[in-house]
BADRENKOL-994696 format. One record per residue: residue in one letter; y, x, z of N, C-alpha, C, O, CB in turn. Coordinates in steps of 0.2 Angstrom, whole numbers, padded with zeros to 4 digits, always signed. Atoms other than C-alpha are relative to their C-alpha. Glycine has a CB too. Layout:
AYXZYXZYXZYXZYXZ;...
! end
This chain:
M+0002-0004+0004+0673+1029+0342-0004-0002-0006-0009-0005-0005-0002+0005+0004;T+0005+0004+0003+0666+1024+0326-0007+0004-0002-0008+0010+0001+0003-0004-0006;T+0006-0004+0001+0650+1030+0319+0001+0006-0005-0002+0011-0004-0006-0005-0004;D+0000-0006+0006+0656+1041+0303+0005+0005+0004+0006+0010+0001+0004-0004-0008;E-0003-0003-0004+0668+1049+0319-0004+0002+0004-0002+0008+0006+0003-0001+0002;L+0004-0004-0005+0656+1053+0330-0005+0004-0007-0007+0010-0005-0005-0005+0008;R+0001-0006+0005+0647+1062+0313+0002+0004+0000-0001+0009+0001-0001+0000-0005;A-0005-0005+0002+0660+1070+0310+0000+0005+0005+0000+0011+0003+0007-0003-0001;R-0001-0004-0005+0661+1078+0327-0006+0003+0001-0007+0009+0001+0003-0004+0005;L+0006-0004-0001+0645+1081+0330-0003+0004-0003-0007+0008-0001-0004-0003+0002;S+0004-0003+0007+0639+1088+0311+0001+0008+0003+0006+0010+0005+0004-0002-0009;G+0000-0007-0003+0633+1107+0316+0001+0002+0005+0001-0001+0010+0004+0003-0001;R+0000-0002-0008+0634+1118+0328+0008+0002+0003+0013+0001-0001-0005+0008+0001;D-0006-0002-0001+0648+1124+0339+0003+0004-0002+0001+0009-0005+0001+0001+0005;P-0004-0005+0004+0661+1131+0333+0000+0009+0000+0001+0013-0004+0007-0003+0003;I+0000-0006-0001+0659+1146+0342-0008+0002-0001-0012-0001-0004+0003+0001+0007;D+0004-0004+0002+0645+1159+0343-0006-0007+0002-0005-0011+0007+0000+0008+0003;P+0005+0004-0001+0627+1147+0343-0005+0001+0007-0009-0002+0011-0005+0000-0006;E+0004-0004-0004+0621+1158+0354+0000+0002+0008-0004+0003+0012+0000+0005-0003;T-0003+0001-0009+0632+1159+0369-0001-0004+0003-0002-0009+0000+0007-0002+0003;I+0002+0003-0004+0626+1153+0384+0007-0004+0003+0013-0001+0003-0004+0004+0004;T-0006+0002-0001+0638+1140+0391+0003+0003+0010+0001+0005+0015-0001-0008-0002;P-0004-0005-0004+0652+1146+0403-0001-0004+0007+0000+0000+0012+0009-0001-0003;D+0003+0004-0006+0644+1132+0417-0005+0005+0003-0004+0007+0009-0004-0007-0003;S+0006-0005-0002+0628+1144+0417+0001+0006+0003+0002+0010-0001-0004+0001-0005;E-0001-0005-0002+0630+1156+0430-0008+0005+0001-0008+0008+0006+0004-0001+0005;L+0006-0003+0000+0612+1163+0426+0002+0006-0005+0007+0004-0009-0006-0005-0003;P+0000-0002+0006+0612+1178+0414-0006-0001-0004-0011-0003-0001+0002+0006+0000;D+0004+0001+0003+0602+1177+0399-0006+0005+0000-0004+0011+0000+0002-0001-0004;H+0005-0005+0000+0585+1186+0399-0006-0002-0002-0008-0007+0000-0002+0003+0005;P+0009+0002+0005+0566+1187+0388-0003-0004+0006-0008-0008+0004-0006+0010-0001;G+0007+0003-0007+0558+1180+0405+0001-0009-0001-0003-0012+0002+0003+0003+0012;L-0002+0006+0000+0567+1162+0400-0005-0005-0002-0010-0002-0004+0006-0001-0003;V+0005+0002+0001+0556+1148+0396+0006-0006-0007+0010-0010-0005-0005-0003+0008;R-0004+0005+0004+0564+1139+0379-0003-0005-0001-0009-0006+0000+0003+0001-0006;A+0001+0006-0001+0566+1121+0378+0005-0002-0003+0010+0001-0004-0001-0002+0007;A-0006+0003+0004+0576+1109+0368-0001-0008+0002-0006-0012+0003-0001+0001-0009;V-0002+0008-0001+0583+1091+0372+0004-0004-0006+0008-0001-0010+0007-0001+0007;L-0003+0005+0005+0589+1077+0361+0005-0004+0005+0003-0006+0011-0006-0007-0005;V-0008+0001-0004+0607+1073+0367+0000-0007-0006+0002-0005-0011+0009+0009-0001;G-0001+0005+0006+0606+1056+0355+0005-0004+0003+0005-0005+0009-0007-0004-0002;I-0006+0005-0001+0620+1044+0355+0000-0006-0004+0001-0006-0010+0006+0003-0001;V+0002+0006+0002+0615+1025+0353+0006-0003-0004+0011-0003+0000-0004-0005+0006;T-0005+0003+0005+0627+1017+0339-0001-0007+0002-0006-0009+0005+0000+0001-0009;G-0001+0005+0001+0633+1001+0339+0005-0003+0006+0007+0001+0011-0006-0003-0002;P-0006+0003-0005+0646+0989+0350-0001+0004+0008+0003+0008+0011-0002-0011+0002;A+0002-0005-0008+0636+0997+0367-0002+0006-0001-0008+0007+0001-0006-0004+0006;A+0003-0005+0001+0636+1014+0361-0001+0006+0007+0002+0007+0012+0005+0003-0007;G+0002-0004-0007+0629+1027+0374-0003+0006-0001-0004+0008-0007-0005-0003+0005;V+0006-0007-0001+0619+1043+0378-0005-0001+0002-0005-0002+0008+0002+0004+0005;L+0006+0001-0003+0602+1040+0380-0003+0006+0005-0003+0012+0005-0005-0002-0005;L+0002-0004-0004+0596+1046+0395-0005-0002+0005-0004-0008+0006+0006+0001+0004;T+0005+0003-0004+0580+1045+0407+0000+0004+0007+0004+0009+0009-0007+0001-0003;K+0000+0000-0008+0576+1047+0426-0008+0002+0000-0012-0002+0000+0001-0008+0003;R+0007-0003-0002+0559+1058+0429-0002-0003+0006+0000-0006+0011+0001+0008+0000;T+0004+0006-0008+0545+1050+0441+0003+0005+0004+0008+0009+0002-0011-0001+0002;G-0002-0003-0006+0546+1058+0457-0006+0004+0002-0006+0008+0007+0001-0005+0004;H+0005-0005-0001+0529+1066+0455-0001+0004-0003-0007+0007-0002-0004-0003+0001;L+0001-0006+0004+0531+1079+0443+0001+0007+0002+0006+0007+0006+0003+0000-0006;R+0000-0006-0003+0531+1097+0447+0007+0002+0001+0009+0005+0006-0003+0006-0005;T-0005-0002-0001+0548+1100+0443+0004-0003-0003+0003-0006-0008+0001+0004-0002;H-0005+0005+0001+0564+1091+0442+0000-0005+0001+0004-0009-0001+0003+0000-0005;S-0001+0007-0001+0556+1076+0449+0006-0004+0002+0011-0001+0004-0002-0001+0005;G-0006+0003+0000+0567+1062+0450+0007+0001-0004+0011-0004-0004+0002+0001+0005;Q-0007+0001+0003+0581+1068+0441+0001-0004-0005-0004-0006-0009+0002+0006-0001;V-0003+0003+0006+0592+1061+0428-0002+0008-0009-0001+0014-0009+0010-0002+0002;S+0001-0005+0005+0588+1070+0410+0000-0001-0007-0002-0006-0007-0005+0003+0001;F+0002+0001+0006+0588+1070+0392-0006+0001-0002-0009+0007+0000+0003+0002-0004;P+0009-0003+0005+0570+1068+0382+0000+0009-0001+0006+0012-0002-0001-0005-0012;G+0001-0007+0002+0565+1085+0379-0005+0002+0005-0008-0002+0009+0006+0006+0000;G+0004-0006-0004+0555+1100+0387-0001+0007-0004+0002+0009-0009-0008-0004+0004;R+0002-0008+0003+0547+1117+0381-0001-0002-0007-0003-0007-0009-0007+0004+0003;I+0001-0001+0006+0547+1122+0363-0007+0004+0000-0009+0010+0002+0006+0004-0003;D+0005-0002+0002+0530+1123+0359-0002+0006-0005+0002+0007-0009-0003-0005-0002;P+0001-0005+0005+0521+1138+0347-0001-0005-0005+0000-0002-0011-0008+0005+0001;G+0000+0002+0007+0519+1124+0334+0005-0005-0002+0005-0010-0006-0007-0002-0002;D-0007+0008+0001+0537+1114+0335+0002+0008-0004+0001+0014-0003+0008-0005+0010;A-0006-0004+0007+0547+1123+0319+0007+0001+0002+0010+0006+0000+0001-0005-0009;S-0007-0001-0002+0563+1122+0327+0001-0003+0007-0004-0005+0009+0004-0002-0004;P-0004+0003-0004+0573+1116+0342+0000-0007+0000-0001-0011+0004+0005+0002+0001;E-0002+0009+0002+0576+1098+0333-0008-0002+0001-0010-0007+0004+0005-0002-0010;A+0007+0004-0004+0556+1097+0332-0002-0002+0006-0005-0007+0007-0005+0003+0000;A+0005+0002-0006+0552+1100+0348+0005-0006+0004+0002-0010+0008-0002+0008+0007;A-0003+0005-0002+0565+1088+0353-0001-0007-0002+0001-0012+0001+0006+0002-0001;L+0001+0005+0004+0560+1076+0340-0008-0002+0005-0010-0007+0007+0001+0002-0008;R+0008+0004-0003+0543+1076+0348-0002-0003+0006-0006-0007+0007-0005+0004+0001;E+0000+0001-0006+0547+1077+0365+0002-0007+0002+0000-0010+0007+0003+0004+0002;A-0004+0007-0001+0557+1061+0364-0004-0004-0002-0003-0010+0001+0007-0001-0005;Q+0003+0005+0002+0543+1053+0355-0004+0000+0007-0002-0004+0011-0004+0001-0008;E+0003-0001-0006+0531+1058+0369+0003-0003+0006+0000-0007+0010-0001+0007+0001;E+0000+0003-0007+0542+1053+0383+0003-0008+0000+0003-0011+0005+0005+0005+0005;V-0005+0005-0001+0553+1038+0379-0005-0006-0008-0004-0012-0010+0011+0005-0001;G+0003+0003+0007+0541+1032+0361+0006+0001-0006+0006-0002-0011-0001-0010+0001;L-0004+0002+0006+0556+1036+0351-0001+0002-0008-0001+0008-0010+0005+0002+0002;D+0002+0000+0007+0552+1033+0332+0007+0006-0003+0012+0007-0001+0001-0008-0004;P-0005-0005+0003+0560+1048+0322+0003-0002-0005+0008+0001-0009-0003+0007-0003;S-0002+0002+0006+0564+1036+0309+0008-0003+0004+0012-0005-0001-0006-0006-0003;H-0004+0002-0003+0579+1031+0320+0004+0004+0002+0009+0003+0006-0001-0005+0003;V-0005-0006+0001+0586+1046+0321+0002+0006-0006-0002+0009-0010-0004+0004+0005;E-0002-0004+0006+0599+1056+0312+0000+0006+0004+0002+0004+0010+0006-0002-0004;L-0001-0006-0002+0599+1074+0318+0007+0002-0004+0008+0001-0010-0007+0004+0000;L-0007-0003+0003+0617+1083+0316+0003+0005+0003+0009+0007+0002+0005-0005+0000;G-0002-0006-0001+0618+1097+0325-0002+0004+0007-0007+0001+0010+0006+0000-0001;R+0003-0004-0005+0617+1110+0341+0007-0003+0005+0012-0006+0003-0002+0010-0001;L-0004-0003-0004+0627+1112+0357-0003+0006-0001-0008+0008-0004+0002-0002+0006;R+0002-0008-0004+0628+1131+0365-0005-0003+0005-0005-0009+0007+0007+0004+0005;D+0006+0000-0001+0611+1134+0372+0004-0001+0008+0010+0000+0008-0005+0006-0003;Y-0003+0001-0006+0612+1130+0392-0006+0004+0005-0012+0002+0004+0000-0007+0001;V+0004-0003-0004+0602+1142+0404+0000-0003+0009+0005-0001+0012+0001+0007-0002;T+0000+0001-0006+0596+1134+0421-0004+0002+0004-0009+0005+0003-0001-0004+0000;V+0002-0002-0008+0593+1137+0439-0007+0001-0002-0010+0007-0001+0001-0005+0007;S+0008-0002+0001+0575+1135+0434-0005+0004-0006-0011+0004-0009-0002-0007+0000;S+0003-0004+0007+0574+1147+0420-0002-0002-0006-0007+0000-0009-0006+0005+0001;Y+0001+0003+0005+0575+1136+0406+0004+0004-0004+0009+0007-0002+0000-0007+0000;R-0006-0001+0006+0584+1141+0390+0002-0005-0004+0000-0003-0009-0001+0004-0005;V+0000+0004+0003+0589+1126+0383+0006-0002-0005+0012-0001-0004-0002-0005+0005;T-0005+0002+0008+0595+1120+0364+0001-0009+0001-0004-0013+0000-0006+0001-0009;P-0002+0008+0001+0603+1102+0367+0001+0000-0008+0005+0002-0011+0008-0002+0005;V-0001+0002+0007+0600+1095+0349+0003-0007-0001+0000-0012+0001-0007-0001-0003;L-0003+0006+0001+0613+1082+0344-0004-0004-0007-0006-0002-0012+0007+0002+0000;A+0002+0004+0005+0609+1067+0336+0003-0011+0001+0003-0015+0006-0011+0002+0002;L+0001+0006+0001+0613+1049+0331-0005-0003+0001-0010-0001-0001+0001-0002-0006;L+0006+0006+0001+0601+1033+0336+0003-0006-0002+0006-0010+0002-0005-0001+0007;S+0000+0008+0001+0602+1018+0327-0003-0004+0004-0009-0004+0006-0002-0002-0006;P+0003+0006-0005+0602+1002+0338-0006-0003-0003-0008-0004-0009+0006-0007+0002;G+0008+0006+0002+0586+0991+0340-0007+0004+0001-0012+0002+0000+0000-0003-0011;F+0007-0001+0000+0574+1004+0343-0005-0002+0008-0001-0002+0013-0001+0007-0003;V+0003+0001-0006+0560+1000+0357-0001+0006+0004+0001+0011+0001-0006-0004+0000;C-0001-0006-0003+0558+1013+0370-0008-0001+0004-0008-0006+0008+0007+0001+0004;R+0005+0000-0006+0540+1015+0379-0001+0005+0002-0005+0009-0001-0005-0004+0000;P+0001-0005-0003+0542+1026+0393-0006+0001+0001-0010-0003+0002+0003+0000+0004;S+0005-0003-0004+0529+1037+0399+0000+0000+0006+0002+0004+0010+0000+0004-0001;A+0002+0001-0007+0521+1030+0414-0001+0008+0005+0000+0008+0011-0008-0005-0001;H+0001-0006-0003+0516+1048+0418+0008+0004+0003+0010+0006+0009-0004+0004-0007;E-0007-0004+0000+0536+1056+0415+0007-0004+0001+0012-0001+0002+0000+0004-0006;V-0006+0003-0001+0548+1043+0415+0000-0007+0004-0003-0012+0003+0002-0002-0006;E+0000+0008-0004+0553+1031+0429+0005-0005-0005+0002-0011-0006+0004+0000+0009;A-0004+0004+0000+0568+1023+0419+0004+0003-0006+0005+0009-0006+0004-0003+0007;V-0004-0004+0006+0578+1026+0402+0006-0006+0000+0006-0012+0001-0006+0000-0009;F-0005+0007+0001+0595+1019+0400+0007+0006-0002+0006+0012-0003+0002-0006+0010;Q-0006-0003+0005+0612+1024+0393+0005+0001+0006+0006-0003+0011+0004-0008-0007;L-0005-0002-0003+0626+1034+0401+0009-0002-0007+0012+0002-0011-0002+0009+0002;P-0007+0004+0003+0643+1022+0392+0004+0005-0005+0007+0009-0002+0006-0003+0006;L-0004-0005+0004+0651+1031+0377+0009+0000+0003+0012+0005+0003+0000-0003-0009;A-0007-0002-0003+0669+1026+0385+0001+0003+0005+0006+0006+0005+0003-0005+0002;V-0002-0006-0005+0666+1033+0401-0002+0009-0001-0001+0013+0003-0001-0003+0007;L+0002-0007+0002+0658+1050+0392+0007+0002-0003+0008+0008-0003-0006+0001-0006;L-0006-0002+0004+0675+1049+0382+0007+0001+0006+0012+0003+0005+0001-0006-0008;D-0005+0001-0005+0685+1047+0399+0002+0008+0003-0003+0011+0006-0004-0006+0006;P+0001-0008-0002+0691+1066+0404+0000+0001+0008-0003+0006+0011+0008+0004-0003;D+0001-0002-0007+0694+1061+0422-0007-0004+0001-0006-0007+0006+0007-0002+0006;A+0007+0001-0003+0675+1054+0424-0004+0004+0003-0006+0002+0009-0005-0002-0004;P+0004-0006-0001+0666+1070+0426+0003+0002+0008+0009+0005+0008+0001+0007-0006;Q+0000-0004-0005+0667+1076+0445-0003+0006+0002-0009+0007+0001-0002-0002+0003;R+0000-0009-0001+0667+1095+0450-0002-0001+0009+0003-0002+0013+0011+0006-0003;R+0001-0001-0006+0657+1097+0466-0004+0006+0004-0005+0010+0000-0003-0004+0001;S+0002-0006-0001+0651+1110+0476-0007-0001+0007-0006-0005+0011+0007+0005+0003;A+0005-0001-0004+0634+1114+0487-0003+0004+0004-0004+0008-0001-0004-0001-0004;M+0001-0005+0000+0627+1127+0496-0008+0001-0003-0012-0004-0002+0003+0003+0007;V+0005-0001+0002+0611+1134+0489-0003+0007+0000-0001+0012-0003+0000-0003-0007;R+0001-0009-0001+0602+1149+0496+0003+0004+0002+0003+0010+0001-0001+0003-0004;G-0007-0005-0001+0617+1153+0505+0005+0001-0003+0010+0001-0001-0002+0007+0001;S-0006+0001+0004+0628+1153+0492+0003-0006-0001+0000-0012+0001+0000+0003-0005;E-0004+0007+0002+0640+1140+0486+0000+0000-0006+0003+0004-0009+0006-0001+0002;R+0002+0000+0007+0636+1133+0469+0004-0006-0001+0004-0010+0003-0008-0001-0001;Q-0003+0007+0003+0647+1120+0458-0004-0003-0004-0008+0001-0007+0007+0001-0003;Y+0000+0004+0006+0642+1107+0447+0001-0006+0001+0003-0008+0006-0005-0001-0002;W-0004+0005+0000+0647+1091+0439-0006-0005+0001-0012-0004+0001+0004-0001-0005;V+0003+0004-0002+0642+1074+0443+0003-0005-0004+0009-0003-0006+0000-0001+0006;W-0003+0004+0004+0646+1059+0431-0004-0008+0003-0010-0009+0003+0000+0003-0009;P+0001+0004-0003+0648+1043+0437-0005-0006-0001-0004-0007-0007+0004+0000+0000;H+0006+0003+0002+0633+1029+0436-0001-0005+0003-0001-0003+0008-0005+0002-0001;Q+0000+0006-0005+0631+1012+0444-0006+0001+0005-0006+0000+0011+0000-0008-0003;E+0008-0003-0002+0611+1017+0445-0002+0005+0002-0006+0005+0006-0004+0000-0002;H+0004-0007+0001+0607+1034+0443+0004+0006+0004+0010+0005+0003+0000+0002-0009;H-0002-0006+0000+0613+1050+0450-0001+0007-0006-0006+0010-0007-0002+0001+0006;V+0001-0005+0009+0617+1060+0433+0005+0008+0003+0010+0008+0006+0008-0006-0010;W-0001-0006-0006+0620+1078+0440-0003+0006-0004-0007+0006-0009-0004-0003+0009;G+0003-0008+0005+0616+1098+0435+0000+0000-0005+0004-0003-0009-0007+0002+0000;A+0001-0003+0009+0611+1104+0420+0002-0006-0004+0008-0006-0006-0009+0002-0004;T-0001+0006+0002+0611+1087+0413+0009-0002-0002+0011-0004-0007-0002-0005+0005;A-0006+0003-0002+0628+1083+0419+0005+0005-0005+0008+0004-0011+0002+0000+0008;A-0005-0005+0005+0637+1099+0412-0002+0001-0008+0002+0003-0012-0002+0009+0004;M+0001+0000+0008+0629+1098+0395+0005-0005-0001+0011-0004-0003-0009-0003-0002;L-0003+0009-0001+0636+1078+0397+0008+0004-0002+0012+0002-0006-0002-0005+0011;V-0007-0001+0002+0653+1087+0398+0005+0005-0005+0011+0007-0005+0002+0000+0005;H-0001-0006+0003+0652+1101+0387-0001-0005-0007+0002-0002-0012-0006+0006+0002;L+0002+0006+0007+0647+1084+0371+0007-0004+0000+0010-0005-0005-0009-0008+0002;A-0005+0003+0003+0663+1076+0377+0005+0002+0000+0009-0002-0001+0000-0004+0001;R-0004-0004+0003+0674+1090+0376+0001+0002-0008+0006+0002-0010+0000+0004+0002;R+0002+0002+0006+0667+1092+0359+0002-0007-0004+0004-0005-0010-0005+0000+0000;L-0002+0007+0002+0670+1073+0354+0007-0001-0001+0010-0003-0006-0001-0004+0006;R-0008-0001+0000+0688+1076+0360+0002+0003-0004+0008+0002-0005+0002+0002+0006;G-0002-0004+0001+0690+1087+0351+0005+0009+0002+0010+0012-0001+0000-0004-0004;E-0002-0002-0004+0692+1099+0364-0003+0008-0001-0001+0013+0002-0001-0005+0005;V+0005-0004+0004+0680+1112+0355-0003+0003-0005-0007+0007-0004-0003+0000+0000;
! end
């Protein structure tokens, strides 16, 4: 997929109401949810892929999990896009000059009571990552070829607090990509393939 094709597929908001919660979320929307934003950045070039991080093991929430760069939307953030750019710079040292903002996926509600706005962007190759030692254990990419393979993600289930929960898992040689991040990647893949 060329950079122009990526740009065309990712520009703007989802064709449905952007305030709709993704069907993968089983939690209702409510005023107590914490607003957050993540940068869903696709690194362009010959080795195209989605930029992901592995959080350090000592963090209070989601420790050791794979995620997009991002976090809470602060009162000083003008928009989810501003929050996603700020968080990406804080977490991985991503210079905003390497980021081309394009659009958004639908909001996603997590089991930890966050309402996350996934901000779509293209990242020009050649940027240098400087991960925050406090927050980020590793920075890596899920190859675009894997993302575009409709057979790559797997649906799994586990018992959580006495009830069965379903979740997505993406294949990666080194990292376990699952949960909310994996669900957002499923939606991103469907959008890139023109299915939504």
